LOLUM-912846 format. One line per 8 residues: number of its first residue (from 1); for each residue x, y, z of C-alpha. Coordinates in steps of 0.001 Angstrom, whole numbers, plus 500000, padded with zeros to 6 digits. Each point is the difference from the previous one (the first is absolute). Example, Ala and Ser with C-alpha at 12.3 -4.5 7.8 and 13.67 -1.06 7.14 Angstrom:
1	512300,495500,507800  501370,503440,499340
% end
This chain:
1	878192,376614,865194  496142,500308,499027  498808,496671,499815  496793,498495,498187  499671,496900,500376  497064,497850,498436  501139,496922,502292  496646,498118,499906
9	499839,497727,496934  499778,496269,499265  501211,497883,497234  499082,496636,498179  502949,498050,497829  498939,497088,497375  502292,498165,498097  499475,499024,496257
17	499128,496361,501112  497727,501177,502565  497918,502349,497950  496975,498977,497992  501505,501064,496728  503588,499620,500600  500951,503422,500633  502131,501614,502956
25	497587,502409,501874  501841,502570,502258  497118,502074,502085  499818,502461,502652  497204,502115,501660  502069,503854,500492  498400,500823,503078  501201,503177,501873
33	499434,501662,503430  497534,502401,498787  496471,498913,498177  500324,502178,497233  502760,500688,497835  499117,499822,496019  502530,497846,498090  499976,500359,496142
41	501209,496937,497236  502606,501657,497522  502877,498625,497685  503599,501772,500674  501348,499944,496427  503793,499845,499796  500224,503765,499094  497962,500424,503810
49	502138,498164,501634  502788,502132,502454  503421,500186,499605  500961,501324,503291  497783,498748,502307  499263,501670,503564  497643,498527,502810  497215,502506,501328
57	499993,498204,503236  503930,499179,500707  501790,502302,497530  502121,497656,498723  501159,500115,496467  500604,497351,497790  501564,500292,496773  497898,497470,497037
65	501114,498066,497195  499625,501208,496575  497929,497283,498667  496434,500185,501877  497447,497722,498707  496012,501333,499909  497922,498637,503005  496577,500223,501204
73	499681,501583,503463  497590,500973,502823  501252,503643,501219  498009,502171,502349  498382,502950,498782  501103,502325,502297  503657,500149,499986  500776,501592,503352
81	502052,497156,501163  501319,498372,496996  498390,497867,496902  499629,496832,501976  499654,498001,497060  498870,496615,501892  499874,497449,497090  500463,499643,496155
89	501442,497837,497047  502629,501010,497520  499981,499679,496667  501845,496443,500111  497357,498822,502040  502005,499871,503890  497606,501266,502357  500539,501645,503445
97	497989,500731,502889  501516,502175,503023  499600,500029,502513  498548,498047,502778  501004,501123,503168  501572,497323,502744  500926,499815,503274  503665,499938,501875
105	501418,499783,502931  502333,501927,502398  503048,497470,499776  499939,500679,496065  499568,503515,500734  503055,499800,502239  501923,498274,497455  499326,502350,497095
113	497965,502845,500716  497099,501191,497333  501805,502820,497870  497663,503678,500386  501615,500810,496307  499353,497218,498689  497571,498528,497412  496445,498609,500679
121	497009,499075,498535  499247,503469,498337  502972,499220,497537  500377,496294,499557  498142,499790,496823  501310,502880,498291  503509,498805,501040  499531,496552,498906
129	497322,498927,497720  501167,501899,496749  503250,498443,499924  499104,496236,500552  499817,497097,497834  499101,497050,502186  498926,499446,503522  502843,499062,501380
137	501659,502746,498324  497992,502328,502156  500901,498584,503256  503577,500381,498845  499776,503598,499111  498051,500825,502969  502468,498122,502436  502933,502303,498113
145	497673,503229,500821  499197,498817,503810  503651,499504,500579  501237,503284,498345  497298,502339,501839  498453,497942,502524  496238,500275,500454  498291,502048,502913
153	497225,497149,500310  499402,496201,500034  498188,499200,496928  499075,496864,497430  499961,499906,496527  498735,497309,497221  501241,499929,496536  499128,497682,497175
161	500328,499327,496480  497918,497125,498274  502212,497558,501678  500886,500794,503125  499078,501906,503306  502482,501165,502260  499274,501433,503848  502551,502270,501377
169	499998,501277,503672  501783,502832,501323  502261,499585,502863  500963,502914,502590  501645,502858,497604  501853,498468,497413  499425,496303,500185  497592,497566,497951
177	498966,496575,499484  497996,498791,496905  497956,496463,499359  498606,498472,496841  496699,499337,500637  499593,496135,498566  498236,499891,496466  496799,497546,501946
185	499784,502108,502883  498268,503561,501518  500897,502400,502371  497898,502270,502132  501774,502792,501688  499032,502945,502187  502097,502510,501800  502453,497542,501645
193	503402,498030,499534  498391,497375,498046  502854,498130,498712  500649,496700,502368  502106,497271,499186  503278,501503,498000  503043,497686,498494  502639,502207,499418
201	501447,497475,497555  496922,499281,497672  499380,501020,496650  496986,501507,500698  501034,502446,502747  502404,503731,499685  500569,502009,502461  502754,502628,501032
209	503777,498542,499836  500540,500173,503913  496397,499321,501467  501132,496176,501535  503193,501478,501181  498090,502951,501846  497196,497121,501631  503139,498555,501458
217	501592,502716,501225  497466,501803,501499  498191,497055,501634  496646,500956,498028  498773,496385,499542  497942,498771,502728  499585,496435,497983  502300,497218,500545
225	500146,497871,497290  498585,502012,496784  499723,503768,499013  496364,501287,499744  500542,503920,498865  496552,501154,501618  501455,498443,503729  503218,501792,499255
233	499146,503264,498691  496377,500674,500125  497725,500567,503099  497632,497577,501728  497812,502609,501873  496656,500489,501561  499380,502129,497073  500597,497481,497698
241	497384,497433,501479  497368,502439,498991  500746,502188,497596  502573,497964,497413  499482,496120,500689  496233,499770,499432  500386,501540,496580  502404,497035,498955
249	497648,497566,502011  497168,501329,497906  501736,499442,496761  500938,496353,500586  497254,499240,501629  498128,501260,496483  502273,498138,497980  501111,496859,501917
257	496650,499721,502034  501531,496409,501158  502326,501198,502288  498613,501218,503092  502346,503023,501909  499401,502581,502958  499549,503440,498152  502372,501354,502574
265	502807,497744,499421  503645,501184,499555  501413,497207,497884  497028,499754,497308  502512,498781,496800  500974,502352,497496  499742,497347,496987  497197,498564,499228
273	497877,497612,498018  496342,500351,498916  497239,497254,499594  499422,501547,496812  501436,502262,496999  499574,503688,501184  498265,502391,497764  499900,503743,499991
281	496745,499783,500920  501596,498288,503286  502618,502589,500377  497592,502639,500032  497654,498521,502307  502814,499566,502659  501275,503615,499843  496153,501172,500413
289	499060,497922,502630  499522,500924,503718  499728,496169,501449  496769,499155,498347  498510,496822,501434  501271,500435,503471  499617,501883,503043  502487,502152,499470
297	497960,501377,496902  499409,503855,500755  497022,499977,498014  498700,496944,501743  498216,498629,503127  502613,499128,501882  500796,502046,503442  501241,503676,499941
305	502827,498921,501718  501114,497378,497104  498562,502291,497091  502821,502172,501195  503060,497709,501170  501756,499891,496559  500848,502406,497372  497950,498830,497082
313	501578,499361,496553  497569,501956,497822  500027,503821,502272  498898,503641,499338  503628,500635,499324  500679,497996,496770  501256,502588,497419  500047,497551,497291
321	500460,496525,499160  502929,498300,497465  499725,496928,498825  502880,499449,497525  499941,497142,498116  502366,498660,497369  498272,497543,497992  501502,497138,497837
329	497757,498818,497515  499834,503205,497714  502273,502162,497944  502502,501717,501828  498407,503149,498950  497104,499614,502107  501180,497916,502745  500234,502513,502547
337	496581,501221,501875  499784,502739,502569  496695,498721,501761  499041,503394,502132  497295,501349,502254  499955,503122,502291  498657,500859,503277  498561,497438,502800
345	499495,496385,497981  496626,498978,501628  498059,501577,496996  502569,500075,496753  501372,498103,497536  503525,499415,498621  500183,500983,496090  502911,498120,498021
353	501988,502786,498214  502272,499046,497685  503350,500967,500677  501787,500218,496696  498547,503829,499505  501250,503317,499882  497117,501900,501830  497001,499068,502078
361	496267,501195,500186  499211,502875,501116  497228,498876,502851  502925,498142,501130  503166,502419,499607  498330,503429,501232  499340,499681,503102  500799,503135,502147
369	499116,501340,504178  496567,501446,498740  496971,497387,500265  498807,498918,496762  497645,496968,498660  501331,500286,496723  503070,498299,501344  500135,496320,501074
377	502126,500950,503315  497443,502406,501286  496925,497503,498423  501353,497123,501706  500613,501651,503098  495987,501428,500054  498777,496542,499512  502053,498163,502720
385	498954,503104,502354  496437,498675,498960  500293,496779,500581  501661,500072,503566  496920,501993,500981  497569,496875,499551  502513,497038,498743  496959,497525,500185
393	497982,502311,498171  502237,500212,497157  502071,496929,499794  497851,497964,497485  499848,503224,497790  503610,499903,500631  500547,496150,499134  497830,500248,496656
401	501783,503053,498794  503573,498268,500745  499057,496813,498183  498343,501829,496814  502769,502630,499855  503206,497492,500284  498094,497935,497245  499825,503301,497600
409	503539,500764,500936  501022,495991,498917  497910,500361,496899  501947,503576,498954  503271,498261,500626  499496,496663,498164  498648,501776,497206  503238,502058,499965
417	502557,497177,500400  498107,498314,497069  499836,502723,497319  504117,501174,500886  501156,497902,496996  500202,502592,497023  499978,503161,502073  502334,502825,498390
425	500136,501946,502981  500014,497766,503217  500529,502685,502374  497261,501834,498816  497603,497190,499903  500518,499080,503738  499532,504019,500782  496789,499474,498183
433	499311,496771,502092  500776,501855,502982  498009,502702,499326  496591,497425,499408  501010,498499,503654  500150,503459,501673  496452,500700,498349  498762,497024,500960
441	501155,500319,503374  498870,503189,500356  496229,499148,498896  500094,497590,502099  500873,501490,503325  497820,503140,499495  496930,497713,499447  500653,498145,503514
449	500940,503278,501472  496587,501150,498437  498126,496989,500992  501032,500093,503621  498844,503574,500489  496577,498696,498613  499635,497013,502295  501776,501879,502897
457	497176,502704,499685  497416,497760,500872  501755,499237,503314  500870,503194,501450  499717,500896,503802  497852,503682,498680  496758,498457,499412  496770,499441,500830
465	497728,496999,499472  496749,502326,499427  499623,501545,496334  498947,503466,499469
% end
């Protein structure tokens, strides 16, 4: 089986009482093993949803229900290895992000081996999001699919509605466990098994029917008197100490700075509580971060050994970042906001696209394998590449750009929200707002790139101090 596993993502979840405006937020960097992989923002309307689905990677065939909902999606532009929808919000304001590749261990694989012909990240959004009507519904549907078809990889998947956030982690080939995130909590989840303490009898947990029995039958629990799923089903490897744990550490350090922890620690908590309410800007900062103000910052002043010790969150392999927000203080027609940015996250901004639409702006939809600065994916990747050549030179310019751009997007969003009443065609109205947001974003990102080229030209090595 040919595999194309992204496997390098970072997830942040924010409950409705932990967010600044009472919305639920599920977000993820969609990273890959390759630096560039053009992606697009599209809407999958019911007539475009397949009825007879077949995976490109595993070749698994799944018959799908007759009544799909419309949903936003972030598919690959080059479909050689499948669609890989990544994340989206359906027409009932249910959000899904799939997947965060996670870890496992040999004891789990001996108990329930992975299934070569099963489902995986390529498939999950297509198979689940159009058919669910709540976050919990998403957990139950995916759990049934895992039981029936199995999976060839371990993954973490987030679901949200306006009230709840659920996080599901696959276990072996056919099993799974899920936990409802407390309303007042946040989660930073890197590429490892993340769920720790688990109460099989609680109302805020769900899992495979026989999961607890299997733990006992196969002697999987290393703890004496409780169930910690990370200990039971995950890893505690040297790779985790440099690749995964530091990302959770930095996010928790940002949201809860008064708690001091070791960045390499294997038992950083899953459920956390911030010292303030969390904004979209906060989430974007962490998902773009490279251990700022620590000796581990790749652009910082630490030793080369320190700067290359940990895998940063913002990295050249960011293909996009999705922040899926379901708002509670607005009408349902405008509750779902699909915040999106493409490319490495150090020199871009997320844009708040309304999810209740039938189509998306061309500059975000039409990316392909050909370099084109009229497309946001390629424009954002180019800006990140130039910024990486001299971060200190360009960072103030980036900061001003981000502040001003986000202010402009918020203003467009506030105006759009305020003028919703009386609109005869809400979908067309929101599509027009999305076009305005895309145009604003393209104009500002293009200006940033141009300003960087002008400034950078003065600092080229190919120069001589005496004028002709």
